[in-house]
Backbone as CSV, one residue per row, in Angstrom:
resi,resn,N_x,N_y,N_z,CA_x,CA_y,CA_z,C_x,C_y,C_z
1,MET,4.779,-49.135,35.110,4.095,-48.114,35.208,2.907,-48.158,36.127
2,ASN,3.061,-47.179,37.415,1.628,-47.891,37.694,0.460,-46.793,37.623
3,ASN,-0.793,-47.225,37.627,-1.853,-46.619,37.645,-2.240,-45.569,37.370
4,ILE,-1.549,-44.317,38.265,-1.804,-43.050,38.124,-1.021,-42.698,36.541
5,TYR,0.301,-43.020,36.668,1.179,-42.691,35.309,0.701,-43.200,34.539
6,MET,0.616,-44.539,34.071,-0.318,-44.838,32.447,-1.371,-44.286,32.279
7,THR,-2.059,-43.643,33.134,-3.516,-42.918,33.338,-3.176,-41.181,32.286
8,LEU,-2.114,-41.238,33.287,-1.890,-40.163,32.446,-0.493,-39.837,31.036
9,PHE,0.146,-41.060,30.809,0.713,-41.361,29.784,-0.553,-41.325,28.256
10,VAL,-1.445,-42.373,28.780,-2.826,-42.428,27.995,-3.432,-41.263,27.301
11,ILE,-3.245,-40.391,28.676,-4.112,-38.685,28.318,-3.283,-37.731,27.437
12,VAL,-1.697,-37.811,27.178,-1.002,-37.506,26.758,-0.859,-37.912,25.328
13,LEU,-0.951,-39.163,25.426,-1.099,-39.287,23.911,-2.637,-38.761,23.277
14,ALA,-3.336,-39.205,23.840,-5.054,-38.960,22.830,-5.015,-37.039,23.313
15,LEU,-4.172,-36.476,23.787,-3.946,-35.469,23.780,-3.265,-34.629,22.479
16,THR,-1.827,-35.237,21.859,-1.285,-35.286,21.297,-1.729,-36.093,20.266
17,GLY,-2.863,-36.374,19.813,-2.816,-37.500,18.416,-2.413,-38.522,18.108
18,LEU,-1.560,-38.947,18.938,-1.170,-39.949,18.815,-1.817,-41.267,19.163
19,SER,-1.651,-42.372,18.385,-2.792,-44.320,18.907,-0.915,-44.620,19.722
20,GLY,-1.831,-45.369,20.694,-1.115,-46.624,21.728,0.385,-47.395,20.697
21,ASN,-0.217,-47.503,19.481,1.032,-47.684,18.622,1.791,-47.405,18.391
22,ALA,1.803,-45.719,18.549,3.087,-44.891,17.531,3.879,-45.414,18.509
23,ALA,5.113,-44.681,17.616,6.958,-44.798,17.880,6.985,-43.947,18.827
24,THR,7.502,-44.345,19.960,7.943,-43.300,21.068,8.521,-42.889,21.059
25,ARG,9.312,-41.373,21.569,10.824,-40.641,21.056,11.884,-41.739,21.115
26,GLN,12.506,-42.675,21.773,13.180,-43.440,21.891,13.325,-43.946,20.416
27,GLN,11.967,-44.526,19.553,12.106,-45.125,18.531,12.274,-44.356,17.012
28,MET,12.833,-42.740,17.680,12.547,-41.457,16.865,14.389,-41.260,16.572
29,ARG,14.114,-41.231,15.001,15.903,-40.715,15.184,15.906,-39.298,13.877
30,PHE,16.323,-38.647,14.393,16.174,-36.709,13.808,17.256,-36.209,13.180
31,HIS,16.986,-35.666,12.098,18.173,-35.557,11.195,19.319,-34.528,11.997
32,CYS,18.497,-33.546,13.259,19.545,-32.771,14.033,17.812,-32.040,14.735
33,GLU,18.879,-31.706,15.663,18.238,-31.263,16.993,16.881,-29.865,16.468
34,LYS,17.303,-28.860,15.339,16.227,-28.280,15.214,15.113,-28.561,14.561
35,ASP,15.134,-30.114,13.837,13.773,-30.912,13.773,12.482,-30.614,14.096
36,THR,12.307,-30.781,15.057,11.459,-30.623,15.506,10.307,-29.111,15.941
37,ALA,11.494,-28.420,15.940,10.785,-26.436,15.719,10.735,-26.398,14.009
38,GLU,11.818,-27.148,13.292,10.882,-26.659,11.898,10.093,-27.221,11.710
39,ILE,9.698,-28.520,11.770,8.340,-29.042,11.668,7.037,-28.396,12.176
40,ASN,7.263,-28.174,13.015,5.673,-27.336,13.672,6.198,-25.896,12.698
41,THR,7.032,-25.287,12.768,7.083,-23.863,11.783,6.404,-24.264,10.827
42,LEU,6.746,-25.241,9.909,6.263,-25.748,8.554,4.709,-25.764,8.600
43,LEU,3.884,-26.636,9.958,2.885,-27.041,9.883,2.229,-25.589,10.266
44,GLN,2.896,-24.807,11.179,2.056,-23.371,11.435,1.714,-22.708,10.083
45,TRP,2.875,-22.440,9.208,2.380,-22.159,7.707,1.586,-22.252,6.871
46,GLY,1.245,-23.704,7.096,0.406,-24.723,6.270,-1.200,-23.965,7.420
47,LEU,-0.831,-24.231,8.411,-2.629,-23.602,8.548,-2.883,-22.538,8.603
48,LYS,-1.750,-21.231,8.507,-2.195,-19.697,8.030,-2.431,-19.811,6.658
49,SER,-2.110,-20.426,5.527,-2.789,-20.633,4.697,-3.896,-20.810,4.355
50,GLY,-4.634,-21.216,5.061,-5.741,-21.607,4.839,-6.363,-22.442,3.807
51,LYS,-5.479,-23.217,3.517,-5.794,-24.190,2.093,-6.116,-25.949,3.055
52,THR,-6.834,-26.177,2.647,-7.858,-27.278,3.307,-7.592,-28.643,2.581
53,ASP,-7.357,-28.396,1.075,-7.513,-29.493,0.375,-6.223,-30.715,0.068
54,PRO,-6.209,-31.301,0.343,-5.243,-32.327,0.314,-4.323,-31.858,-0.888
55,ASN,-4.442,-31.992,-1.691,-3.444,-31.823,-3.543,-3.224,-30.810,-3.099
56,ALA,-3.661,-29.000,-2.420,-3.328,-28.056,-2.770,-2.572,-27.691,-1.307
57,LEU,-2.679,-29.002,-0.508,-1.436,-28.431,0.739,-0.257,-29.381,0.363
58,VAL,-0.391,-29.949,-0.163,0.696,-31.201,-1.274,1.913,-29.982,-1.528
59,SER,0.794,-28.992,-2.879,1.699,-28.506,-2.847,2.317,-27.118,-2.244
60,PHE,1.368,-26.986,-2.026,2.133,-25.954,-1.029,3.952,-26.120,-0.288
61,TYR,3.231,-27.457,0.140,4.484,-27.699,1.034,5.779,-28.286,0.119
62,ALA,5.426,-28.851,-0.496,6.892,-28.926,-1.851,6.996,-27.410,-2.101
63,HIS,6.055,-26.611,-2.542,7.017,-25.324,-2.402,7.749,-24.969,-1.706
64,GLU,7.650,-24.701,-0.379,8.394,-24.297,1.105,9.386,-25.133,0.700
65,LEU,9.595,-26.570,0.222,10.703,-27.238,0.228,11.588,-27.600,-0.720
66,LEU,11.219,-26.801,-1.663,11.982,-26.187,-2.954,13.546,-26.126,-2.427
67,GLY,14.517,-26.483,-3.041,15.847,-26.320,-2.360,16.915,-27.305,-2.034
68,ARG,15.825,-27.682,-0.496,16.803,-28.360,-0.209,17.424,-29.592,-0.982
69,PRO,18.155,-30.331,0.122,19.093,-30.857,-0.753,18.566,-32.081,-0.928
70,TYR,19.250,-33.427,-2.027,18.790,-35.036,-2.257,19.797,-35.428,-1.761
71,VAL,19.579,-36.454,-0.819,20.265,-37.346,-0.226,20.257,-38.292,0.097
72,ALA,20.426,-39.612,-0.669,20.386,-40.870,-0.922,20.408,-41.662,0.412
73,HIS,19.744,-42.925,0.476,19.430,-43.742,1.697,19.428,-42.917,3.157
74,THR,18.312,-42.212,3.173,18.079,-41.181,4.025,17.449,-42.367,5.264
75,LEU,17.253,-43.258,5.169,16.354,-44.424,6.147,17.215,-45.805,6.315
76,ASP,18.789,-45.319,6.222,19.156,-46.820,6.184,19.999,-45.970,7.457
77,GLN,19.790,-47.295,8.530,20.645,-47.095,9.641,21.638,-48.163,10.119
78,THR,22.220,-47.889,10.933,22.841,-49.274,11.375,22.668,-50.198,12.382
79,GLY,22.873,-50.919,12.556,22.322,-52.694,13.315,21.124,-52.676,13.036
80,ASN,20.686,-53.613,13.684,19.230,-54.371,13.375,17.892,-53.526,13.653
81,ASP,18.256,-52.612,14.173,17.253,-52.240,15.128,16.662,-51.018,13.830
82,GLU,15.544,-50.765,13.692,14.346,-49.891,12.679,13.728,-48.607,13.758
83,PHE,14.282,-47.326,13.239,13.697,-46.356,14.013,13.079,-45.781,12.756
84,LEU,11.874,-44.675,12.844,10.976,-43.594,12.947,12.140,-42.726,12.614
85,VAL,12.714,-42.478,11.231,13.659,-41.349,11.126,12.438,-40.126,10.321
86,ILE,13.605,-39.153,10.849,12.348,-37.922,10.902,13.693,-36.850,10.538
87,ASP,13.649,-36.029,9.258,14.218,-35.412,8.656,13.794,-34.967,7.405
88,VAL,13.177,-33.253,7.730,12.790,-32.390,6.594,13.815,-31.412,6.098
89,ASP,15.352,-31.669,6.184,16.611,-31.020,5.961,16.729,-31.496,4.657
90,GLU,16.770,-33.235,4.319,17.032,-33.382,2.976,16.085,-35.073,2.723
91,PHE,16.446,-34.920,1.765,15.361,-35.973,1.007,16.437,-37.174,-0.290
92,ASP,15.559,-38.574,-0.058,15.199,-38.743,-1.376,13.727,-38.996,-2.169
93,CYS,13.439,-39.317,-2.931,12.379,-39.113,-3.633,11.147,-39.410,-2.626
94,THR,11.570,-40.734,-2.239,10.344,-41.264,-1.187,10.058,-40.804,0.168
95,THR,11.369,-40.604,0.535,10.730,-39.157,2.122,10.163,-38.080,1.638
96,PHE,10.667,-37.517,0.599,10.066,-36.388,-0.146,8.643,-36.134,-0.133
97,VAL,8.296,-37.411,-0.755,6.434,-37.439,-0.634,6.682,-38.307,0.758
98,GLU,6.770,-38.933,1.129,6.096,-38.911,2.689,6.299,-37.686,3.647
99,THR,7.239,-36.828,3.464,6.982,-35.499,4.352,5.588,-34.889,3.689
100,LEU,5.460,-35.057,2.343,4.635,-33.487,1.933,3.304,-34.461,2.449
101,TYR,3.030,-35.926,2.232,2.074,-36.691,3.274,1.553,-35.935,4.711
102,ALA,2.488,-36.442,5.429,2.512,-36.140,7.044,2.241,-34.471,7.486
103,LEU,3.267,-33.652,6.725,2.781,-32.409,6.749,0.580,-31.734,6.402
104,ALA,0.745,-32.279,5.276,-0.430,-32.230,4.729,-1.579,-32.832,5.449
105,ARG,-1.439,-34.493,5.885,-2.044,-34.797,7.455,-2.542,-34.193,7.991
106,THR,-1.207,-33.407,8.845,-1.299,-33.362,9.935,-1.834,-31.633,9.694
107,THR,-2.091,-30.689,8.761,-2.634,-29.500,9.091,-3.984,-30.331,8.572
108,MET,-4.536,-30.734,7.588,-5.822,-31.281,7.382,-6.717,-31.770,8.903
109,SER,-5.744,-31.954,9.772,-6.363,-32.891,11.016,-6.639,-31.212,12.096
110,GLY,-6.015,-30.384,11.709,-5.428,-28.880,12.473,-5.057,-28.532,13.622
111,HIS,-4.195,-29.573,13.241,-2.425,-29.988,14.819,-1.318,-28.713,13.913
112,PHE,-0.582,-28.857,14.652,0.666,-28.084,14.365,1.800,-28.694,15.421
113,SER,2.233,-29.858,15.613,3.171,-30.752,16.412,3.571,-31.537,15.734
114,TRP,4.903,-31.555,16.253,5.703,-32.440,15.356,5.441,-33.772,15.869
115,ARG,4.740,-34.181,16.765,4.231,-35.358,17.220,3.430,-35.784,16.765
116,ASP,2.305,-35.247,15.990,1.024,-35.537,15.184,1.735,-35.598,13.887
117,TYR,2.809,-35.004,13.753,3.703,-34.997,12.399,3.845,-36.169,12.185
118,ALA,4.714,-37.040,13.084,5.742,-38.164,13.545,4.192,-39.409,13.450
119,ALA,3.602,-38.745,14.070,2.358,-40.228,13.967,2.050,-40.060,12.793
120,ASN,1.812,-38.738,11.531,1.321,-39.729,10.179,2.057,-40.151,9.513
121,LEU,3.675,-40.033,9.942,4.337,-40.327,8.961,4.391,-42.043,9.066
122,GLU,4.823,-42.154,10.463,5.063,-43.934,10.956,3.102,-44.680,10.048
123,ASN,2.326,-44.061,10.152,1.272,-44.497,9.883,1.408,-44.766,8.407
124,LEU,1.989,-43.842,7.266,2.460,-43.964,6.002,2.976,-45.038,5.891
125,ARG,4.229,-44.790,6.222,5.569,-45.263,6.094,5.892,-47.021,6.617
126,TYR,5.181,-47.313,7.263,4.740,-48.693,8.176,3.819,-49.340,7.820
127,ARG,3.494,-50.842,7.936,2.448,-51.466,7.121,1.535,-51.998,8.159
128,ARG,0.168,-51.363,7.508,-0.424,-51.189,8.709,-0.286,-49.951,10.209
129,GLY,0.796,-49.036,9.480,0.649,-47.991,10.449,1.887,-48.082,11.604
130,VAL,2.048,-49.485,11.467,2.872,-49.730,12.592,4.559,-49.975,12.429
131,LEU,5.243,-48.765,13.358,6.913,-49.304,12.869,7.029,-50.767,13.906
132,ASP,7.632,-51.726,13.309,7.910,-53.374,13.952,9.288,-53.292,13.247
133,GLY,10.548,-53.237,13.192,10.928,-53.685,12.280,11.822,-53.138,10.755
134,TYR,12.866,-53.808,9.853,12.680,-53.392,9.151,12.244,-53.959,8.052
135,ALA,11.721,-55.089,8.372,10.525,-55.711,7.389,8.627,-55.312,7.299
136,SER,8.659,-54.099,8.489,7.484,-53.760,8.430,7.439,-52.824,7.773
137,ARG,8.413,-51.635,7.159,8.347,-50.935,6.015,8.158,-51.253,5.177
138,LEU,6.999,-50.475,4.567,6.742,-50.126,3.178,7.801,-50.628,2.053
139,HIS,8.294,-50.696,1.671,9.440,-51.039,0.610,8.810,-50.372,-0.965
140,TYR,8.238,-51.244,-0.884,7.482,-51.429,-2.458,6.246,-50.191,-2.673
141,ILE,6.324,-49.748,-3.686,4.953,-48.749,-3.941,4.127,-49.810,-4.157
142,SER,3.993,-50.250,-4.644,2.797,-51.395,-5.060,1.837,-52.181,-3.372
143,GLU,2.669,-52.264,-2.598,2.489,-52.428,-1.068,2.149,-51.087,-0.304
144,TRP,3.008,-50.475,-0.766,2.158,-48.891,-0.045,1.121,-48.404,-0.459
145,ALA,0.583,-48.709,-1.426,-0.683,-48.152,-2.153,-1.450,-49.297,-1.460
146,VAL,-1.513,-50.423,-1.792,-2.427,-51.399,-1.232,-2.708,-51.278,0.286
147,ASP,-1.621,-51.095,0.810,-1.892,-50.754,2.770,-2.229,-49.659,2.909
148,ASN,-2.166,-48.709,2.304,-2.393,-47.086,2.919,-3.934,-47.287,2.123
149,ILE,-4.510,-47.777,1.084,-5.835,-47.420,0.599,-6.720,-48.089,1.574
150,SER,-6.269,-49.366,2.345,-7.153,-49.818,2.809,-7.624,-49.593,3.882
151,ARG,-6.371,-48.605,4.147,-6.448,-47.487,5.741,-7.161,-46.220,5.499
152,GLY,-7.354,-45.988,4.033,-8.372,-44.617,3.701,-7.248,-43.787,3.992
153,ASN,-5.902,-43.813,3.223,-4.808,-42.729,3.734,-4.823,-43.053,2.260
154,ILE,-4.899,-42.589,1.365,-4.836,-42.433,-0.080,-5.849,-43.135,-1.123
155,VAL,-5.814,-42.333,-2.049,-6.516,-43.098,-3.527,-6.064,-43.163,-4.106
156,GLU,-5.848,-44.417,-4.987,-5.188,-44.526,-6.512,-6.283,-44.123,-7.404
157,VAL,-5.592,-43.219,-8.948,-6.809,-43.128,-10.016,-5.677,-43.313,-10.767
158,SER,-5.121,-44.184,-11.188,-4.435,-44.380,-11.850,-5.402,-44.901,-13.028
159,GLY,-6.155,-45.975,-12.790,-6.787,-46.949,-13.734,-8.229,-46.053,-13.948
160,ASP,-8.615,-44.868,-13.404,-9.652,-44.105,-14.056,-9.332,-42.860,-15.206
161,LEU,-7.862,-42.827,-15.513,-7.290,-41.587,-15.924,-7.601,-42.054,-17.567
162,PRO,-7.510,-41.593,-18.498,-7.513,-41.566,-19.912,-6.268,-42.722,-20.435
163,ALA,-6.316,-43.400,-20.859,-4.832,-43.781,-21.744,-4.791,-45.173,-20.723
164,SER,-5.535,-45.411,-19.662,-4.605,-46.367,-18.401,-4.932,-47.737,-18.897
165,LYS,-3.612,-48.269,-18.583,-3.523,-49.915,-18.996,-2.873,-50.583,-17.896
166,ALA,-3.198,-51.797,-17.653,-3.012,-53.279,-16.543,-1.540,-53.624,-17.027
167,GLU,-0.912,-53.538,-15.570,0.537,-54.917,-15.914,0.501,-55.701,-14.859
168,VAL,1.033,-56.396,-15.109,1.132,-57.945,-14.077,2.721,-58.014,-13.820
169,LYS,3.385,-57.709,-12.859,4.084,-57.887,-12.648,4.774,-59.064,-11.544
170,THR,6.139,-59.736,-11.117,5.808,-59.988,-10.073,7.078,-59.265,-9.165
171,ILE,7.328,-58.974,-8.092,8.156,-57.700,-7.345,8.870,-58.200,-6.218
172,ASN,9.693,-58.100,-6.549,10.361,-58.917,-5.385,12.284,-58.744,-5.521
173,PHE,12.407,-57.760,-6.330,13.861,-57.097,-6.328,14.501,-57.190,-5.009
174,MET,14.502,-56.909,-4.073,15.061,-56.308,-2.480,15.779,-57.550,-2.406
175,THR,14.850,-58.701,-2.384,15.309,-59.978,-1.416,16.221,-60.724,-2.861
176,THR,16.076,-60.394,-4.205,17.245,-60.917,-5.350,18.096,-60.103,-5.572
177,HIS,18.116,-59.309,-4.908,19.164,-58.427,-5.063,19.785,-58.330,-3.410
178,ARG,19.947,-59.114,-2.702,19.748,-58.757,-1.329,21.348,-58.174,-1.075
179,ASP,22.002,-58.292,-1.689,23.932,-57.831,-1.703,23.808,-56.487,-1.469
180,LEU,22.717,-55.667,-2.006,22.247,-54.383,-2.066,22.032,-53.461,-1.151
181,TYR,21.362,-54.576,-0.006,20.691,-54.042,1.630,20.925,-54.901,2.894
182,PRO,21.742,-53.955,3.505,22.904,-54.329,4.385,21.781,-54.822,5.487
183,GLN,20.352,-53.854,5.546,19.523,-55.206,6.508,19.509,-56.265,6.345
184,LEU,19.170,-56.861,4.993,19.110,-58.042,4.711,20.099,-59.468,4.611
185,SER,21.240,-58.760,5.061,22.118,-59.924,5.768,22.178,-61.109,6.851
186,ASP,20.915,-59.951,7.686,20.082,-60.965,8.344,19.276,-62.033,7.984
187,SER,18.963,-62.976,8.255,18.469,-64.531,7.406,16.660,-63.946,8.205
188,ALA,16.819,-63.873,9.040,15.435,-63.820,9.628,14.746,-62.523,9.268
189,THR,15.228,-61.429,8.603,14.600,-60.124,8.339,14.552,-60.064,6.517
190,CYS,15.425,-60.901,6.208,15.297,-61.194,4.510,14.379,-62.332,4.363
191,ALA,13.355,-63.466,5.673,12.992,-64.594,5.207,11.478,-63.562,5.239
192,LYS,11.370,-62.396,6.483,10.242,-61.953,6.478,9.873,-61.218,5.321
193,LEU,10.778,-60.521,4.957,10.208,-59.483,3.814,10.215,-60.351,2.629
194,ARG,10.668,-61.403,2.188,10.099,-62.299,1.355,8.612,-63.171,1.282
195,ASN,9.076,-63.357,2.507,7.424,-63.517,2.875,6.225,-62.493,2.356
196,PHE,6.507,-61.143,2.579,5.710,-60.239,2.193,6.108,-60.414,0.612
197,GLU,6.830,-60.201,0.133,6.871,-60.175,-1.529,5.885,-61.644,-2.489
198,ILE,5.559,-62.775,-1.232,5.041,-63.956,-2.139,3.948,-63.046,-2.199
199,GLY,3.154,-62.421,-1.646,1.842,-60.971,-1.939,1.831,-60.305,-3.200
200,TYR,3.141,-60.079,-3.877,3.014,-59.904,-4.802,3.592,-60.716,-5.907
201,ARG,3.618,-62.006,-6.363,3.947,-62.361,-7.114,2.410,-62.276,-8.295
202,ASN,3.062,-61.951,-9.506,1.716,-62.091,-10.499,1.178,-60.759,-9.999
203,HIS,1.692,-59.198,-9.464,0.657,-58.636,-8.773,0.360,-57.674,-10.194
204,LYS,-0.942,-57.296,-10.094,-1.724,-56.641,-10.867,-2.049,-55.181,-11.003
205,PHE,-1.451,-53.990,-11.274,-1.506,-52.555,-11.316,-1.973,-51.907,-12.486
206,GLU,-2.865,-50.569,-12.453,-3.072,-50.062,-13.248,-1.875,-48.870,-13.658
207,TYR,-1.580,-48.140,-14.855,-0.580,-46.831,-14.902,-1.360,-46.568,-16.635
208,VAL,-0.898,-45.548,-16.250,-0.830,-44.217,-17.858,0.940,-44.589,-18.265
209,ARG,0.246,-45.017,-19.091,1.740,-45.449,-20.297,2.153,-43.943,-20.751
210,LYS,3.506,-43.810,-20.723,3.981,-42.600,-20.853,3.873,-41.766,-22.391
211,ASN,3.604,-42.209,-23.205,3.618,-41.922,-24.315,2.148,-40.886,-24.598
212,MET,0.896,-41.286,-23.747,-0.034,-40.747,-23.468,-0.104,-39.483,-22.318
213,VAL,1.301,-39.645,-21.536,1.131,-38.663,-20.529,0.734,-37.054,-21.133
214,GLY,1.398,-36.720,-21.961,1.041,-35.565,-22.781,-0.459,-35.307,-23.860
215,VAL,-1.232,-36.213,-24.022,-2.535,-36.065,-24.607,-3.497,-35.484,-23.805
216,LYS,-4.170,-34.669,-24.403,-5.127,-33.487,-23.708,-5.607,-34.050,-22.444
217,ASP,-6.851,-34.899,-22.916,-7.462,-35.912,-21.647,-6.345,-36.379,-20.636
218,VAL,-5.663,-36.756,-20.707,-4.502,-37.101,-19.640,-3.876,-35.765,-18.819
219,LYS,-3.283,-35.006,-19.577,-3.334,-33.731,-18.806,-3.764,-33.474,-17.907
220,ASN,-4.668,-33.176,-19.081,-6.276,-32.546,-17.729,-6.321,-33.155,-16.279
221,ALA,-6.483,-34.184,-17.014,-6.861,-34.644,-15.497,-5.946,-35.487,-14.385
222,LEU,-4.811,-34.786,-14.815,-3.220,-34.672,-13.475,-3.541,-33.832,-13.300
223,LEU,-3.730,-33.541,-11.443,-4.162,-31.974,-10.998,-2.952,-31.708,-10.269
224,GLU,-3.030,-30.574,-9.933,-1.864,-30.105,-9.315,-1.569,-30.753,-7.838
225,GLY,-0.300,-31.439,-7.413,-0.418,-32.121,-6.183,-0.856,-33.706,-5.972
226,ASP,-0.568,-34.077,-7.285,-1.081,-35.677,-7.306,0.415,-35.703,-7.145
227,ILE,0.338,-37.094,-6.613,1.210,-38.008,-6.422,1.740,-38.612,-7.182
228,VAL,3.057,-38.700,-7.907,3.070,-39.978,-8.763,4.068,-40.682,-8.696
229,GLY,4.071,-42.415,-9.271,5.268,-42.721,-8.961,5.709,-43.119,-10.432
230,LEU,7.144,-42.960,-11.229,7.500,-43.598,-12.161,7.211,-45.130,-12.347
231,VAL,6.625,-45.681,-12.840,6.822,-47.359,-13.297,7.567,-47.351,-13.814
232,THR,8.892,-48.702,-13.554,9.839,-48.778,-13.938,9.828,-50.360,-14.956
233,LYS,10.341,-50.779,-15.701,11.071,-51.934,-16.855,11.870,-52.525,-15.706
234,ILE,12.345,-52.412,-15.007,13.175,-53.341,-13.656,12.476,-54.249,-13.161
235,GLU,13.043,-55.533,-13.890,12.873,-56.397,-13.446,12.438,-57.512,-11.998
236,GLY,11.661,-57.505,-11.413,11.466,-57.194,-9.561,11.171,-56.066,-9.285
237,LEU,11.173,-54.643,-9.426,10.308,-53.209,-9.023,9.560,-53.261,-9.943
238,ASP,8.613,-52.230,-9.469,6.847,-51.748,-9.833,7.554,-50.750,-9.747
239,VAL,8.256,-49.506,-9.215,7.905,-48.014,-9.525,9.760,-47.599,-8.898
240,SER,10.223,-46.687,-9.583,11.471,-46.086,-10.002,11.582,-45.112,-8.773
241,HIS,10.543,-44.446,-9.041,10.965,-42.677,-8.709,9.860,-42.151,-8.122
242,MET,9.524,-40.879,-7.210,8.307,-40.538,-7.299,8.297,-38.930,-7.087
243,GLY,7.463,-38.482,-7.204,7.474,-37.005,-6.981,6.050,-36.345,-6.782
244,ILE,5.484,-35.368,-7.263,4.238,-34.899,-7.137,3.993,-33.678,-8.685
245,ILE,3.052,-33.756,-9.098,2.581,-32.454,-10.442,2.552,-30.934,-9.878
246,VAL,2.975,-30.530,-10.218,2.895,-28.919,-10.888,2.620,-28.745,-12.273
247,LYS,1.970,-27.438,-11.982,1.266,-26.894,-13.639,1.747,-25.357,-13.136
248,ASP,2.257,-24.958,-14.609,2.419,-23.618,-14.922,1.184,-22.850,-15.363
249,GLU,1.240,-21.895,-15.686,0.561,-20.643,-16.100,-0.052,-20.824,-17.456
250,LYS,0.315,-22.338,-17.822,-0.236,-22.986,-19.231,-1.278,-23.464,-19.209
251,GLY,-1.358,-24.702,-18.100,-1.600,-25.903,-17.892,-0.633,-26.520,-17.742
252,ASP,0.508,-27.026,-18.001,1.597,-27.724,-18.560,1.613,-28.186,-17.400
253,ASN,1.776,-29.547,-17.436,2.720,-30.656,-16.287,3.767,-30.442,-15.984
254,TYR,4.472,-30.442,-14.711,5.674,-30.503,-14.241,6.266,-31.624,-13.495
255,LEU,7.148,-32.257,-13.355,6.927,-33.261,-12.170,8.071,-31.940,-10.754
256,LEU,8.121,-32.093,-9.240,8.234,-31.203,-8.413,8.783,-32.647,-7.492
257,ASP,10.485,-32.837,-7.634,10.187,-34.068,-7.167,11.995,-33.742,-6.238
258,ALA,12.695,-34.206,-5.785,13.698,-34.442,-5.027,14.866,-35.453,-6.036
259,SER,15.725,-34.447,-6.949,15.713,-34.905,-7.967,17.591,-35.468,-7.641
260,ALA,17.394,-36.546,-8.148,19.520,-37.029,-7.770,20.317,-36.569,-8.412
261,SER,19.714,-36.169,-9.986,20.646,-35.489,-10.771,21.190,-34.551,-10.499
262,ALA,19.773,-33.312,-10.014,19.824,-32.073,-9.355,20.383,-31.860,-8.394
263,GLY,20.658,-32.690,-7.484,21.252,-32.459,-6.333,20.461,-31.783,-4.919
264,LYS,18.794,-31.919,-5.340,17.941,-30.785,-4.204,16.596,-30.973,-5.164
265,VAL,15.485,-30.792,-4.294,14.378,-30.294,-4.602,13.932,-29.391,-5.268
266,GLN,13.550,-29.709,-6.453,13.654,-28.587,-7.428,12.319,-28.773,-8.823
267,VAL,11.596,-27.928,-9.167,10.713,-28.292,-10.375,11.331,-28.925,-11.415
268,GLU,11.092,-30.425,-11.872,11.588,-30.319,-13.503,12.142,-29.163,-14.704
269,PRO,12.968,-29.188,-15.497,13.181,-28.026,-16.199,11.925,-28.424,-17.416
270,LEU,12.684,-29.897,-17.594,11.464,-29.896,-19.129,9.944,-30.229,-18.620
271,ALA,9.063,-30.264,-19.469,7.903,-31.002,-19.206,7.391,-32.159,-18.980
272,LEU,6.534,-32.619,-17.960,6.374,-33.997,-18.013,6.221,-34.920,-18.974
273,PRO,5.632,-35.389,-20.362,6.437,-35.856,-20.784,7.293,-36.272,-21.467
274,LYS,8.390,-34.863,-21.780,9.532,-34.278,-22.158,10.625,-35.556,-20.911
275,TYR,10.200,-34.891,-19.808,11.042,-35.060,-18.584,10.294,-36.675,-18.907
276,LEU,9.586,-37.580,-19.328,9.461,-39.111,-19.201,10.139,-39.571,-20.370
277,GLU,9.901,-39.171,-21.230,10.860,-39.723,-22.520,12.509,-39.742,-22.106
278,LYS,13.054,-39.070,-21.228,14.286,-38.990,-21.464,14.749,-40.023,-20.150
279,VAL,13.427,-40.731,-19.341,13.997,-41.371,-18.287,13.411,-42.935,-19.008
280,LYS,14.285,-43.428,-19.044,14.497,-44.741,-21.133,13.622,-46.046,-19.742
281,THR,14.086,-46.314,-18.503,13.681,-47.152,-18.166,11.835,-46.772,-18.022
282,CYS,11.363,-45.903,-17.533,10.123,-45.624,-17.047,9.294,-46.347,-17.956
283,THR,8.042,-46.882,-18.310,7.163,-46.655,-18.657,5.651,-46.116,-18.953
284,GLY,5.413,-45.748,-17.703,4.571,-44.541,-17.790,4.107,-44.271,-15.921
285,LEU,3.033,-43.573,-15.858,2.729,-43.499,-14.251,1.622,-43.447,-13.703
286,ARG,2.003,-43.627,-12.100,0.255,-44.540,-10.872,0.443,-42.895,-10.346
287,VAL,-0.925,-43.159,-10.350,-1.480,-41.618,-9.697,-1.996,-41.694,-8.138
288,PHE,-1.408,-40.831,-7.396,-2.454,-41.041,-6.110,-2.776,-39.953,-5.811
289,ARG,-3.584,-39.526,-4.985,-4.516,-38.622,-4.071,-4.623,-38.834,-2.570
290,ILE,-4.421,-37.912,-1.699,-4.734,-37.873,-0.281,-5.960,-37.654,-0.079
291,VAL,-6.963,-39.168,0.369,-8.027,-39.032,1.087,-8.499,-37.768,2.243
292,LYS,-9.487,-36.981,1.976,-9.379,-35.818,2.968,-10.446,-36.252,3.723
293,GLN,-9.969,-36.669,5.154,-10.843,-37.372,5.843,-11.592,-36.043,7.206
């Protein structure tokens, strides 16, 4: 690329809000050809809403996506290459939360371009915000939290909530269940991921016990639009499901999520304490909020 074209390329990146490390168009994979237009439309709605608070934007976009189908393994890809998967038509629980983050963050910046959305999605999903293979994806919520908190994307408030407690756990589910992840059949990729898991041996994190979620002080401390992760008893795993908090007219908390059992994005019919009771492997909640930059 000669100097003139390189200069033009840098200018385009600056105008679109992308950094030099952002995934190229060739590194992106869309669910369908209408996704870029759909993202732009959603962002325009968000800007027109006049909402600027991160939690309010998360809740706004979550309600716009109600009813869209739940589809598992939406990030799984064939071959050894990792692509930035962009899909606003179907979700698993994690990609639903990632989508809400990227939509809210883009709106907060005053932009309504799918390219800005893509840059924000990559920034959240990958270690240090850069796509660099399957092992660079932030697969565990604990590492997702540490990495994104360190870069000012989110804040965790779990330890600030009433009735919180600490847990120490070794997080290594993926490499100890390698057969469940086709990409880990590649020894080099598995070794890279195992190397990152080493940093999460005896990892300490705080959460709110599920039997305390219905207590008045905890109930009131949870905010509409909070991102929550369900802490799990499963060995080697920290969080097994994600969603956001929404409130009814009485101020009771509910989980809005991409639900595998319902097969769609929905507000769970049971209030949050009752819902958590039914999830036998769940021990409590971790709570995150987007930082307003």
